[in-house]
N, C-alpha and C positions, 0 to 999 in steps of 0.2 A: 813435214809435220810441224805443228806449232806446239810449244811446250809452255808450262808455267815454271817460273824459277823462284824457288824459295830461298831467302837469304837469312841465314841464321848466324847470330853472334856466337862464335866458337870460343874465343878467349880475348882477354884484354891484357896486354903486356904493360911493362913499365910499372906504374903505381897501381894498376889494376882497376883504374877508373876512367871511363870515357868522359871527356869534358862536356859532351852533348847529353850524356845520361843513358846511353845504351847499356844494356845489361846482358851478361852471358845467358844464352838460351832464347833470347827474343827472336822472333821471326818477322821478316818484312818482305815486301814486294816492291819492285821499282814502280814508282808512280803513286804509292799509297800515301805519300806526304809525311811519313813517319821516320824515314831514314835520313840521316845526316847528308846534306848536299855534297860535302866533300867526299864522303864515302861513295855516294851514288855516282858522282863523276868518275871516280877511280874504277869502279866495277862495271860501269855501263857497257864497255866493249865486250867484257867477258859474259855478262848476263845476256846481251844481245846474241852472241854466238850460241850460247846454250839454248836460248829461247827458240832459235830457228834451226836447231839440229846440228850446229857446227861444233867444232872442237878446237883446241889449241895444239899445235904440233909437238910441243914438248911434253905433253901429258899422254903417256902410253896406256895407262889403266884408268879405270873408273871415269870414263868419258862423260858421265852424267853429273859429275860434281867437280868443284875446284875451290881453292881457297884464295881469297883476295884480301889485302889489308888496306886500311885507310892510310892517308898520308901523314898522320900525326906521328912524328918521330919519338915523342916522349911517352905516349900512351897508345901504342899501336893496337887498334881493334882488328881482329882477324875474323873475317866473315866466311862462312861456308855457303857456296852457291850450289843448289841441287835442282836439276831439272826433272820434271815429271810430265807425262802426257796430260794435255788439257782434257777436262771432262766434257 
């Protein structure tokens, strides 16, 4: 089964500001051109796994969602990836 993966900004650590301008609560999708490329690169393997029905072995519950953070060590943006069946 093929899924859609929603990417939501859950929190921004550090100073609480993303240098790219992402805000808590924003929702993105891979390929929409609105998501920071550094964050996209970091979460692509996880989004791809979710999109095609996969999972990561260390996650025992809530297999339809996971959290991934961007690589900025000073203002870490935490993204929540949630899969849902395509309409």
